[in-house]
All heavy atoms as TSV, in Angstrom:
chain	resi	resn	atom	element	x	y	z
A	1	MET	N	N	0.613	-5.181	11.282
A	1	MET	CA	C	0.609	-3.730	11.305
A	1	MET	C	C	1.690	-3.174	10.379
A	1	MET	O	O	1.443	-2.214	9.660
A	1	MET	CB	C	0.880	-3.231	12.730
A	1	MET	CG	C	-0.301	-3.309	13.658
A	1	MET	SD	S	-1.593	-2.174	13.177
A	1	MET	CE	C	-1.177	-0.785	14.157
A	2	LYS	N	N	2.861	-3.782	10.433
A	2	LYS	CA	C	3.971	-3.289	9.621
A	2	LYS	C	C	3.661	-3.410	8.137
A	2	LYS	O	O	3.911	-2.498	7.359
A	2	LYS	CB	C	5.239	-4.065	9.960
A	2	LYS	CG	C	6.470	-3.554	9.239
A	2	LYS	CD	C	7.697	-4.328	9.641
A	2	LYS	CE	C	8.903	-3.851	8.863
A	2	LYS	NZ	N	10.082	-4.652	9.126
A	3	ARG	N	N	3.103	-4.565	7.741
A	3	ARG	CA	C	2.761	-4.771	6.328
A	3	ARG	C	C	1.692	-3.794	5.869
A	3	ARG	O	O	1.746	-3.285	4.754
A	3	ARG	CB	C	2.276	-6.201	6.110
A	3	ARG	CG	C	3.234	-6.976	5.243
A	3	ARG	CD	C	2.656	-8.287	4.841
A	3	ARG	NE	N	3.086	-9.277	5.822
A	3	ARG	CZ	C	2.549	-10.451	5.962
A	3	ARG	NH1	N	1.550	-10.810	5.213
A	3	ARG	NH2	N	2.994	-11.284	6.866
A	4	ALA	N	N	0.715	-3.529	6.710
A	4	ALA	CA	C	-0.350	-2.589	6.363
A	4	ALA	C	C	0.215	-1.188	6.177
A	4	ALA	O	O	-0.175	-0.466	5.251
A	4	ALA	CB	C	-1.424	-2.581	7.445
A	5	LYS	N	N	1.139	-0.809	7.012
A	5	LYS	CA	C	1.768	0.502	6.908
A	5	LYS	C	C	2.584	0.613	5.615
A	5	LYS	O	O	2.554	1.627	4.922
A	5	LYS	CB	C	2.679	0.721	8.116
A	5	LYS	CG	C	3.064	2.145	8.365
A	5	LYS	CD	C	3.947	2.229	9.596
A	5	LYS	CE	C	3.298	3.099	10.632
A	5	LYS	NZ	N	4.120	3.295	11.820
A	6	GLU	N	N	3.314	-0.448	5.275
A	6	GLU	CA	C	4.108	-0.465	4.044
A	6	GLU	C	C	3.205	-0.386	2.814
A	6	GLU	O	O	3.512	0.308	1.853
A	6	GLU	CB	C	4.961	-1.725	3.971
A	6	GLU	CG	C	6.107	-1.736	4.948
A	6	GLU	CD	C	6.831	-3.068	4.994
A	6	GLU	OE1	O	6.387	-4.037	4.344
A	6	GLU	OE2	O	7.858	-3.131	5.703
A	7	HIS	N	N	2.074	-1.114	2.842
A	7	HIS	CA	C	1.153	-1.096	1.707
A	7	HIS	C	C	0.526	0.283	1.541
A	7	HIS	O	O	0.360	0.764	0.424
A	7	HIS	CB	C	0.061	-2.162	1.867
A	7	HIS	CG	C	-0.791	-2.307	0.658
A	7	HIS	ND1	N	-2.031	-1.726	0.558
A	7	HIS	CD2	C	-0.577	-2.939	-0.528
A	7	HIS	CE1	C	-2.540	-2.003	-0.619
A	7	HIS	NE2	N	-1.676	-2.732	-1.300
A	8	LYS	N	N	0.195	0.925	2.641
A	8	LYS	CA	C	-0.379	2.269	2.590
A	8	LYS	C	C	0.608	3.251	1.965
A	8	LYS	O	O	0.235	4.090	1.150
A	8	LYS	CB	C	-0.771	2.719	3.994
A	8	LYS	CG	C	-1.595	3.971	4.036
A	8	LYS	CD	C	-2.075	4.262	5.441
A	8	LYS	CE	C	-2.981	5.463	5.458
A	8	LYS	NZ	N	-3.527	5.736	6.761
A	9	ALA	N	N	1.879	3.139	2.305
A	9	ALA	CA	C	2.916	3.997	1.732
A	9	ALA	C	C	3.094	3.714	0.244
A	9	ALA	O	O	3.255	4.638	-0.561
A	9	ALA	CB	C	4.229	3.799	2.468
A	10	LEU	N	N	3.034	2.446	-0.141
A	10	LEU	CA	C	3.153	2.065	-1.548
A	10	LEU	C	C	2.020	2.672	-2.365
A	10	LEU	O	O	2.249	3.273	-3.412
A	10	LEU	CB	C	3.131	0.530	-1.676
A	10	LEU	CG	C	3.090	-0.017	-3.082
A	10	LEU	CD1	C	4.296	-0.898	-3.329
A	10	LEU	CD2	C	1.824	-0.803	-3.316
A	11	VAL	N	N	0.807	2.551	-1.877
A	11	VAL	CA	C	-0.373	3.077	-2.585
A	11	VAL	C	C	-0.331	4.603	-2.654
A	11	VAL	O	O	-0.690	5.188	-3.664
A	11	VAL	CB	C	-1.668	2.574	-1.904
A	11	VAL	CG1	C	-2.886	3.273	-2.447
A	11	VAL	CG2	C	-1.804	1.068	-2.083
A	12	ALA	N	N	0.138	5.245	-1.607
A	12	ALA	CA	C	0.208	6.704	-1.588
A	12	ALA	C	C	1.260	7.237	-2.555
A	12	ALA	O	O	1.130	8.345	-3.075
A	12	ALA	CB	C	0.506	7.195	-0.181
A	13	GLY	N	N	2.285	6.453	-2.834
A	13	GLY	CA	C	3.372	6.897	-3.699
A	13	GLY	C	C	3.204	6.584	-5.169
A	13	GLY	O	O	4.138	6.771	-5.949
A	14	LEU	N	N	2.048	6.107	-5.572
A	14	LEU	CA	C	1.831	5.754	-6.973
A	14	LEU	C	C	1.762	6.991	-7.860
A	14	LEU	O	O	1.297	8.044	-7.429
A	14	LEU	CB	C	0.530	4.970	-7.129
A	14	LEU	CG	C	0.497	3.590	-6.487
A	14	LEU	CD1	C	-0.905	3.020	-6.582
A	14	LEU	CD2	C	1.492	2.668	-7.133
A	15	GLY	N	N	2.192	6.831	-9.116
A	15	GLY	CA	C	2.113	7.926	-10.065
A	15	GLY	C	C	1.870	7.408	-11.470
A	15	GLY	O	O	1.990	6.200	-11.732
A	16	LYS	N	N	1.540	8.315	-12.388
A	16	LYS	CA	C	1.321	7.922	-13.781
A	16	LYS	C	C	2.602	7.318	-14.340
A	16	LYS	O	O	3.700	7.780	-14.059
A	16	LYS	CB	C	0.927	9.127	-14.627
A	16	LYS	CG	C	-0.492	9.562	-14.438
A	16	LYS	CD	C	-0.851	10.657	-15.412
A	16	LYS	CE	C	-2.278	11.101	-15.199
A	16	LYS	NZ	N	-2.657	12.172	-16.116
A	17	GLY	N	N	2.432	6.261	-15.120
A	17	GLY	CA	C	3.578	5.603	-15.736
A	17	GLY	C	C	4.151	4.461	-14.925
A	17	GLY	O	O	4.952	3.681	-15.435
A	18	ASP	N	N	3.753	4.333	-13.652
A	18	ASP	CA	C	4.231	3.221	-12.832
A	18	ASP	C	C	3.651	1.918	-13.358
A	18	ASP	O	O	2.497	1.853	-13.771
A	18	ASP	CB	C	3.816	3.392	-11.369
A	18	ASP	CG	C	4.600	4.461	-10.640
A	18	ASP	OD1	O	5.626	4.924	-11.170
A	18	ASP	OD2	O	4.181	4.833	-9.537
A	19	GLU	N	N	4.461	0.872	-13.340
A	19	GLU	CA	C	4.010	-0.453	-13.745
A	19	GLU	C	C	3.736	-1.241	-12.470
A	19	GLU	O	O	4.592	-1.334	-11.596
A	19	GLU	CB	C	5.062	-1.129	-14.619
A	19	GLU	CG	C	5.276	-0.368	-15.906
A	19	GLU	CD	C	6.365	-0.937	-16.790
A	19	GLU	OE1	O	6.897	-2.028	-16.492
A	19	GLU	OE2	O	6.683	-0.291	-17.791
A	20	ILE	N	N	2.530	-1.798	-12.383
A	20	ILE	CA	C	2.119	-2.450	-11.139
A	20	ILE	C	C	1.508	-3.823	-11.410
A	20	ILE	O	O	1.122	-4.138	-12.532
A	20	ILE	CB	C	1.102	-1.581	-10.352
A	20	ILE	CG1	C	-0.153	-1.261	-11.169
A	20	ILE	CG2	C	1.728	-0.271	-9.939
A	20	ILE	CD1	C	-1.323	-2.042	-10.705
A	21	VAL	N	N	1.423	-4.615	-10.356
A	21	VAL	CA	C	0.732	-5.903	-10.385
A	21	VAL	C	C	-0.410	-5.806	-9.384
A	21	VAL	O	O	-0.228	-5.329	-8.269
A	21	VAL	CB	C	1.671	-7.060	-10.001
A	21	VAL	CG1	C	0.906	-8.379	-9.903
A	21	VAL	CG2	C	2.800	-7.187	-10.992
A	22	THR	N	N	-1.599	-6.262	-9.795
A	22	THR	CA	C	-2.754	-6.241	-8.900
A	22	THR	C	C	-2.776	-7.510	-8.056
A	22	THR	O	O	-2.051	-8.467	-8.330
A	22	THR	CB	C	-4.077	-6.165	-9.688
A	22	THR	OG1	O	-4.259	-7.384	-10.408
A	22	THR	CG2	C	-4.088	-4.988	-10.645
A	23	ASN	N	N	-3.643	-7.528	-7.055
A	23	ASN	CA	C	-3.820	-8.724	-6.232
A	23	ASN	C	C	-4.304	-9.905	-7.064
A	23	ASN	O	O	-4.053	-11.051	-6.714
A	23	ASN	CB	C	-4.804	-8.458	-5.096
A	23	ASN	CG	C	-4.236	-7.541	-4.045
A	23	ASN	OD1	O	-3.034	-7.455	-3.874
A	23	ASN	ND2	N	-5.104	-6.837	-3.349
A	24	GLY	N	N	-4.979	-9.634	-8.173
A	24	GLY	CA	C	-5.465	-10.694	-9.050
A	24	GLY	C	C	-4.426	-11.170	-10.051
A	24	GLY	O	O	-4.675	-12.071	-10.844
A	25	GLY	N	N	-3.244	-10.539	-10.064
A	25	GLY	CA	C	-2.173	-10.975	-10.946
A	25	GLY	C	C	-2.075	-10.227	-12.257
A	25	GLY	O	O	-1.270	-10.592	-13.112
A	26	LEU	N	N	-2.865	-9.176	-12.452
A	26	LEU	CA	C	-2.798	-8.409	-13.694
A	26	LEU	C	C	-1.613	-7.456	-13.658
A	26	LEU	O	O	-1.359	-6.804	-12.647
A	26	LEU	CB	C	-4.083	-7.602	-13.897
A	26	LEU	CG	C	-5.360	-8.404	-14.080
A	26	LEU	CD1	C	-6.564	-7.468	-14.101
A	26	LEU	CD2	C	-5.301	-9.207	-15.355
A	27	LEU	N	N	-0.891	-7.370	-14.774
A	27	LEU	CA	C	0.241	-6.472	-14.914
A	27	LEU	C	C	-0.160	-5.341	-15.838
A	27	LEU	O	O	-0.672	-5.583	-16.939
A	27	LEU	CB	C	1.440	-7.229	-15.498
A	27	LEU	CG	C	2.685	-6.430	-15.841
A	27	LEU	CD1	C	3.322	-5.874	-14.566
A	27	LEU	CD2	C	3.678	-7.298	-16.583
A	28	GLY	N	N	0.026	-4.103	-15.410
A	28	GLY	CA	C	-0.359	-2.979	-16.244
A	28	GLY	C	C	0.359	-1.709	-15.862
A	28	GLY	O	O	1.070	-1.649	-14.862
A	29	LYS	N	N	0.161	-0.681	-16.698
A	29	LYS	CA	C	0.768	0.630	-16.481
A	29	LYS	C	C	-0.317	1.614	-16.073
A	29	LYS	O	O	-1.390	1.657	-16.676
A	29	LYS	CB	C	1.440	1.116	-17.758
A	29	LYS	CG	C	2.191	2.439	-17.570
A	29	LYS	CD	C	2.724	2.991	-18.871
A	29	LYS	CE	C	3.821	2.123	-19.393
A	29	LYS	NZ	N	4.493	2.728	-20.548
A	30	ILE	N	N	-0.052	2.426	-15.070
A	30	ILE	CA	C	-1.013	3.423	-14.603
A	30	ILE	C	C	-1.091	4.563	-15.608
A	30	ILE	O	O	-0.070	5.153	-15.968
A	30	ILE	CB	C	-0.613	3.967	-13.219
A	30	ILE	CG1	C	-0.637	2.850	-12.179
A	30	ILE	CG2	C	-1.524	5.121	-12.811
A	30	ILE	CD1	C	-0.158	3.264	-10.801
A	31	VAL	N	N	-2.316	4.854	-16.080
A	31	VAL	CA	C	-2.521	5.965	-17.005
A	31	VAL	C	C	-3.313	7.103	-16.372
A	31	VAL	O	O	-3.287	8.217	-16.880
A	31	VAL	CB	C	-3.197	5.508	-18.326
A	31	VAL	CG1	C	-2.264	4.616	-19.122
A	31	VAL	CG2	C	-4.508	4.809	-18.071
A	32	ASP	N	N	-4.009	6.819	-15.275
A	32	ASP	CA	C	-4.763	7.857	-14.583
A	32	ASP	C	C	-5.020	7.387	-13.155
A	32	ASP	O	O	-5.124	6.186	-12.907
A	32	ASP	CB	C	-6.095	8.116	-15.301
A	32	ASP	CG	C	-6.804	9.356	-14.787
A	32	ASP	OD1	O	-6.126	10.295	-14.336
A	32	ASP	OD2	O	-8.045	9.384	-14.833
A	33	LEU	N	N	-5.101	8.338	-12.228
A	33	LEU	CA	C	-5.430	7.976	-10.848
A	33	LEU	C	C	-6.175	9.103	-10.164
A	33	LEU	O	O	-6.060	10.253	-10.540
A	33	LEU	CB	C	-4.208	7.593	-10.024
A	33	LEU	CG	C	-2.808	8.061	-10.327
A	33	LEU	CD1	C	-2.483	9.418	-9.804
A	33	LEU	CD2	C	-1.874	7.066	-9.705
A	34	ASN	N	N	-6.995	8.705	-9.198
A	34	ASN	CA	C	-7.671	9.672	-8.335
A	34	ASN	C	C	-7.596	9.142	-6.906
A	34	ASN	O	O	-6.808	8.250	-6.622
A	34	ASN	CB	C	-9.096	9.972	-8.815
A	34	ASN	CG	C	-10.001	8.764	-8.807
A	34	ASN	OD1	O	-9.845	7.861	-7.997
A	34	ASN	ND2	N	-10.952	8.734	-9.716
A	35	ASP	N	N	-8.404	9.678	-6.014
A	35	ASP	CA	C	-8.280	9.325	-4.599
A	35	ASP	C	C	-8.487	7.842	-4.294
A	35	ASP	O	O	-7.817	7.292	-3.439
A	35	ASP	CB	C	-9.265	10.144	-3.759
A	35	ASP	CG	C	-8.861	11.602	-3.690
A	35	ASP	OD1	O	-7.680	11.907	-3.948
A	35	ASP	OD2	O	-9.719	12.436	-3.377
A	36	SER	N	N	-9.426	7.188	-4.982
A	36	SER	CA	C	-9.704	5.799	-4.621
A	36	SER	C	C	-9.582	4.804	-5.775
A	36	SER	O	O	-9.608	3.606	-5.533
A	36	SER	CB	C	-11.090	5.689	-4.004
A	36	SER	OG	O	-12.049	6.247	-4.861
A	37	PHE	N	N	-9.422	5.272	-7.009
A	37	PHE	CA	C	-9.325	4.373	-8.154
A	37	PHE	C	C	-8.098	4.676	-9.009
A	37	PHE	O	O	-7.614	5.807	-9.042
A	37	PHE	CB	C	-10.575	4.461	-9.036
A	37	PHE	CG	C	-11.784	3.843	-8.401
A	37	PHE	CD1	C	-12.664	4.621	-7.679
A	37	PHE	CD2	C	-12.027	2.497	-8.509
A	37	PHE	CE1	C	-13.780	4.065	-7.074
A	37	PHE	CE2	C	-13.137	1.923	-7.911
A	37	PHE	CZ	C	-14.013	2.705	-7.194
A	38	VAL	N	N	-7.627	3.651	-9.711
A	38	VAL	CA	C	-6.496	3.764	-10.624
A	38	VAL	C	C	-6.939	3.173	-11.964
A	38	VAL	O	O	-7.579	2.129	-12.000
A	38	VAL	CB	C	-5.292	2.957	-10.082
A	38	VAL	CG1	C	-4.165	2.901	-11.083
A	38	VAL	CG2	C	-4.814	3.533	-8.771
A	39	THR	N	N	-6.605	3.842	-13.063
A	39	THR	CA	C	-6.874	3.302	-14.388
A	39	THR	C	C	-5.591	2.677	-14.913
A	39	THR	O	O	-4.557	3.335	-14.993
A	39	THR	CB	C	-7.347	4.403	-15.359
A	39	THR	OG1	O	-8.510	5.030	-14.807
A	39	THR	CG2	C	-7.699	3.819	-16.715
A	40	LEU	N	N	-5.670	1.394	-15.239
A	40	LEU	CA	C	-4.525	0.642	-15.742
A	40	LEU	C	C	-4.682	0.377	-17.227
A	40	LEU	O	O	-5.771	0.064	-17.696
A	40	LEU	CB	C	-4.443	-0.731	-15.075
A	40	LEU	CG	C	-3.969	-0.847	-13.660
A	40	LEU	CD1	C	-3.909	-2.310	-13.267
A	40	LEU	CD2	C	-2.629	-0.211	-13.487
A	41	GLU	N	N	-3.571	0.458	-17.946
A	41	GLU	CA	C	-3.562	0.037	-19.344
A	41	GLU	C	C	-2.894	-1.332	-19.376
A	41	GLU	O	O	-1.719	-1.465	-19.034
A	41	GLU	CB	C	-2.793	1.035	-20.210
A	41	GLU	CG	C	-2.830	0.660	-21.674
A	41	GLU	CD	C	-2.179	1.711	-22.536
A	41	GLU	OE1	O	-0.976	1.976	-22.331
A	41	GLU	OE2	O	-2.873	2.266	-23.404
A	42	LEU	N	N	-3.672	-2.346	-19.768
A	42	LEU	CA	C	-3.165	-3.713	-19.806
A	42	LEU	C	C	-2.509	-4.027	-21.143
A	42	LEU	O	O	-1.560	-4.795	-21.211
A	42	LEU	CB	C	-4.299	-4.703	-19.548
A	42	LEU	CG	C	-5.040	-4.527	-18.214
A	42	LEU	CD1	C	-6.177	-5.518	-18.106
A	42	LEU	CD2	C	-4.094	-4.656	-17.050
A	43	ALA	N	N	-3.038	-3.442	-22.221
A	43	ALA	CA	C	-2.513	-3.601	-23.578
A	43	ALA	C	C	-2.956	-2.361	-24.349
A	43	ALA	O	O	-3.649	-1.500	-23.801
A	43	ALA	CB	C	-3.071	-4.866	-24.217
A	44	ASP	N	N	-2.569	-2.261	-25.607
A	44	ASP	CA	C	-2.993	-1.114	-26.407
A	44	ASP	C	C	-4.512	-1.036	-26.443
A	44	ASP	O	O	-5.176	-2.018	-26.772
A	44	ASP	CB	C	-2.451	-1.223	-27.833
A	44	ASP	CG	C	-0.940	-1.057	-27.884
A	44	ASP	OD1	O	-0.386	-0.430	-26.968
A	44	ASP	OD2	O	-0.326	-1.567	-28.834
A	45	ASN	N	N	-5.061	0.110	-26.066
A	45	ASN	CA	C	-6.502	0.374	-26.060
A	45	ASN	C	C	-7.294	-0.553	-25.142
A	45	ASN	O	O	-8.486	-0.765	-25.359
A	45	ASN	CB	C	-7.072	0.320	-27.481
A	45	ASN	CG	C	-6.453	1.382	-28.360
A	45	ASN	OD1	O	-6.230	2.505	-27.927
A	45	ASN	ND2	N	-6.146	1.023	-29.594
A	46	VAL	N	N	-6.650	-1.133	-24.133
A	46	VAL	CA	C	-7.344	-1.961	-23.146
A	46	VAL	C	C	-7.057	-1.370	-21.771
A	46	VAL	O	O	-5.943	-1.469	-21.266
A	46	VAL	CB	C	-6.875	-3.432	-23.189
A	46	VAL	CG1	C	-7.597	-4.244	-22.127
A	46	VAL	CG2	C	-7.080	-4.027	-24.563
A	47	GLN	N	N	-8.072	-0.713	-21.200
A	47	GLN	CA	C	-7.903	-0.073	-19.898
A	47	GLN	C	C	-8.967	-0.567	-18.935
A	47	GLN	O	O	-10.088	-0.839	-19.334
A	47	GLN	CB	C	-8.000	1.449	-20.028
A	47	GLN	CG	C	-6.893	2.045	-20.855
A	47	GLN	CD	C	-6.969	3.549	-20.920
A	47	GLN	OE1	O	-7.916	4.159	-20.444
A	47	GLN	NE2	N	-5.965	4.157	-21.522
A	48	ILE	N	N	-8.578	-0.686	-17.666
A	48	ILE	CA	C	-9.520	-1.070	-16.618
A	48	ILE	C	C	-9.328	-0.133	-15.432
A	48	ILE	O	O	-8.262	0.468	-15.274
A	48	ILE	CB	C	-9.327	-2.533	-16.160
A	48	ILE	CG1	C	-7.927	-2.749	-15.572
A	48	ILE	CG2	C	-9.611	-3.493	-17.292
A	48	ILE	CD1	C	-7.764	-4.066	-14.861
A	49	LYS	N	N	-10.369	-0.029	-14.617
A	49	LYS	CA	C	-10.294	0.741	-13.380
A	49	LYS	C	C	-10.300	-0.229	-12.220
A	49	LYS	O	O	-11.109	-1.150	-12.176
A	49	LYS	CB	C	-11.496	1.682	-13.256
A	49	LYS	CG	C	-11.217	3.045	-13.731
A	49	LYS	CD	C	-12.316	3.992	-13.340
A	49	LYS	CE	C	-11.924	5.325	-13.908
A	49	LYS	NZ	N	-12.832	6.374	-13.668
A	50	ILE	N	N	-9.382	-0.013	-11.285
A	50	ILE	CA	C	-9.331	-0.843	-10.079
A	50	ILE	C	C	-9.216	0.074	-8.864
A	50	ILE	O	O	-8.838	1.230	-8.985
A	50	ILE	CB	C	-8.146	-1.831	-10.103
A	50	ILE	CG1	C	-6.814	-1.079	-10.114
A	50	ILE	CG2	C	-8.253	-2.792	-11.259
A	50	ILE	CD1	C	-5.633	-1.944	-9.778
A	51	GLN	N	N	-9.555	-0.474	-7.714
A	51	GLN	CA	C	-9.390	0.276	-6.474
A	51	GLN	C	C	-7.911	0.296	-6.097
A	51	GLN	O	O	-7.183	-0.663	-6.361
A	51	GLN	CB	C	-10.196	-0.366	-5.351
A	51	GLN	CG	C	-11.679	-0.237	-5.550
A	51	GLN	CD	C	-12.441	-0.881	-4.408
A	51	GLN	OE1	O	-12.036	-1.911	-3.893
A	51	GLN	NE2	N	-13.544	-0.257	-4.027
A	52	ARG	N	N	-7.494	1.387	-5.482
A	52	ARG	CA	C	-6.085	1.533	-5.097
A	52	ARG	C	C	-5.611	0.397	-4.189
A	52	ARG	O	O	-4.489	-0.082	-4.328
A	52	ARG	CB	C	-5.862	2.859	-4.382
A	52	ARG	CG	C	-5.675	4.018	-5.309
A	52	ARG	CD	C	-5.378	5.269	-4.485
A	52	ARG	NE	N	-5.076	6.391	-5.340
A	52	ARG	CZ	C	-3.863	6.922	-5.461
A	52	ARG	NH1	N	-2.867	6.453	-4.777
A	52	ARG	NH2	N	-3.659	7.940	-6.261
A	53	HIS	N	N	-6.453	-0.032	-3.269
A	53	HIS	CA	C	-5.999	-1.059	-2.328
A	53	HIS	C	C	-5.840	-2.431	-2.976
A	53	HIS	O	O	-5.328	-3.352	-2.353
A	53	HIS	CB	C	-6.908	-1.128	-1.090
A	53	HIS	CG	C	-8.224	-1.785	-1.331
A	53	HIS	ND1	N	-9.333	-1.081	-1.692
A	53	HIS	CD2	C	-8.594	-3.076	-1.265
A	53	HIS	CE1	C	-10.349	-1.926	-1.840
A	53	HIS	NE2	N	-9.923	-3.141	-1.587
A	54	ALA	N	N	-6.248	-2.589	-4.241
A	54	ALA	CA	C	-6.105	-3.863	-4.946
A	54	ALA	C	C	-4.734	-4.000	-5.617
A	54	ALA	O	O	-4.483	-4.963	-6.321
A	54	ALA	CB	C	-7.204	-4.017	-5.992
A	55	ILE	N	N	-3.841	-3.056	-5.364
A	55	ILE	CA	C	-2.505	-3.103	-5.957
A	55	ILE	C	C	-1.587	-3.880	-5.016
A	55	ILE	O	O	-1.489	-3.583	-3.826
A	55	ILE	CB	C	-1.977	-1.679	-6.197
A	55	ILE	CG1	C	-2.845	-1.012	-7.263
A	55	ILE	CG2	C	-0.514	-1.712	-6.606
A	55	ILE	CD1	C	-2.589	0.451	-7.457
A	56	ALA	N	N	-0.926	-4.900	-5.583
A	56	ALA	CA	C	-0.062	-5.755	-4.779
A	56	ALA	C	C	1.363	-5.212	-4.712
A	56	ALA	O	O	1.965	-5.186	-3.642
A	56	ALA	CB	C	-0.050	-7.167	-5.341
A	57	SER	N	N	1.910	-4.779	-5.867
A	57	SER	CA	C	3.291	-4.298	-5.856
A	57	SER	C	C	3.576	-3.427	-7.071
A	57	SER	O	O	2.867	-3.490	-8.076
A	57	SER	CB	C	4.279	-5.466	-5.815
A	57	SER	OG	O	4.149	-6.247	-6.980
A	58	VAL	N	N	4.626	-2.642	-6.952
A	58	VAL	CA	C	5.105	-1.818	-8.053
A	58	VAL	C	C	6.295	-2.551	-8.663
A	58	VAL	O	O	7.186	-3.009	-7.953
A	58	VAL	CB	C	5.536	-0.420	-7.558
A	58	VAL	CG1	C	6.103	0.406	-8.694
A	58	VAL	CG2	C	4.358	0.307	-6.922
A	59	MET	N	N	6.282	-2.663	-9.985
A	59	MET	CA	C	7.340	-3.371	-10.691
A	59	MET	C	C	8.359	-2.366	-11.234
A	59	MET	O	O	8.031	-1.200	-11.435
A	59	MET	CB	C	6.744	-4.180	-11.853
A	59	MET	CG	C	5.683	-5.180	-11.419
A	59	MET	SD	S	6.279	-6.393	-10.245
A	59	MET	CE	C	7.279	-7.398	-11.296
A	60	PRO	N	N	9.585	-2.827	-11.528
A	60	PRO	CA	C	10.580	-1.936	-12.128
A	60	PRO	C	C	10.140	-1.492	-13.521
A	60	PRO	O	O	9.464	-2.243	-14.237
A	60	PRO	CB	C	11.834	-2.804	-12.228
A	60	PRO	CG	C	11.598	-3.976	-11.348
A	60	PRO	CD	C	10.119	-4.150	-11.233
A	61	LYS	N	N	10.520	-0.283	-13.914
A	61	LYS	CA	C	10.177	0.234	-15.248
A	61	LYS	C	C	10.717	-0.730	-16.301
A	61	LYS	O	O	11.799	-1.280	-16.172
A	61	LYS	CB	C	10.799	1.616	-15.469
A	61	LYS	CG	C	10.341	2.659	-14.489
A	61	LYS	CD	C	9.074	3.294	-14.935
A	61	LYS	CE	C	8.712	4.416	-13.974
A	61	LYS	NZ	N	7.427	4.921	-14.161
A	62	GLY	N	N	9.927	-0.954	-17.362
A	62	GLY	CA	C	10.335	-1.844	-18.442
A	62	GLY	C	C	9.905	-3.277	-18.258
A	62	GLY	O	O	10.174	-4.125	-19.106
A	63	THR	N	N	9.231	-3.591	-17.172
A	63	THR	CA	C	8.811	-4.964	-16.912
A	63	THR	C	C	7.808	-5.439	-17.960
A	63	THR	O	O	7.856	-6.577	-18.411
A	63	THR	CB	C	8.171	-5.075	-15.505
A	63	THR	OG1	O	9.136	-4.669	-14.549
A	63	THR	CG2	C	7.724	-6.491	-15.216
A	64	ILE	N	N	6.907	-4.559	-18.370
A	64	ILE	CA	C	5.874	-4.936	-19.341
A	64	ILE	C	C	6.500	-5.281	-20.684
A	64	ILE	O	O	6.126	-6.261	-21.315
A	64	ILE	CB	C	4.829	-3.820	-19.482
A	64	ILE	CG1	C	4.050	-3.670	-18.173
A	64	ILE	CG2	C	3.875	-4.089	-20.647
A	64	ILE	CD1	C	3.080	-2.524	-18.135
A	65	LYS	N	N	7.471	-4.509	-21.121
A	65	LYS	CA	C	8.107	-4.760	-22.421
A	65	LYS	C	C	8.903	-6.058	-22.417
A	65	LYS	O	O	9.007	-6.723	-23.434
A	65	LYS	CB	C	9.013	-3.597	-22.797
A	65	LYS	CG	C	8.217	-2.360	-23.136
A	65	LYS	CD	C	9.111	-1.235	-23.566
A	65	LYS	CE	C	8.233	-0.049	-23.886
A	65	LYS	NZ	N	8.969	1.162	-24.187
A	66	SER	N	N	9.451	-6.418	-21.281
A	66	SER	CA	C	10.277	-7.625	-21.222
A	66	SER	C	C	9.453	-8.903	-21.064
A	66	SER	O	O	9.963	-9.990	-21.225
A	66	SER	CB	C	11.269	-7.522	-20.058
A	66	SER	OG	O	10.604	-7.532	-18.820
A	67	SER	N	N	8.147	-8.762	-20.749
A	67	SER	CA	C	7.354	-9.985	-20.550
A	67	SER	C	C	6.555	-10.346	-21.759
A	67	SER	O	O	6.559	-9.851	-22.770
A	67	SER	CB	C	6.408	-9.835	-19.368
A	67	SER	OG	O	5.689	-8.656	-19.398
């Protein structure tokens, strides 16, 4: 229950520019979001749409540039 509550808060607090990791291990930056989907930019001109609940964690800013 506690983990589910924490994940719900994490997903609710997402915003444009956040760098996140998906459950599948993809690292990307949020470029657009709506109620149930998030658009991630994985590389220049490479964007995908994923469901909000498929986000595993939010990474510190600058993580993409350092990897």
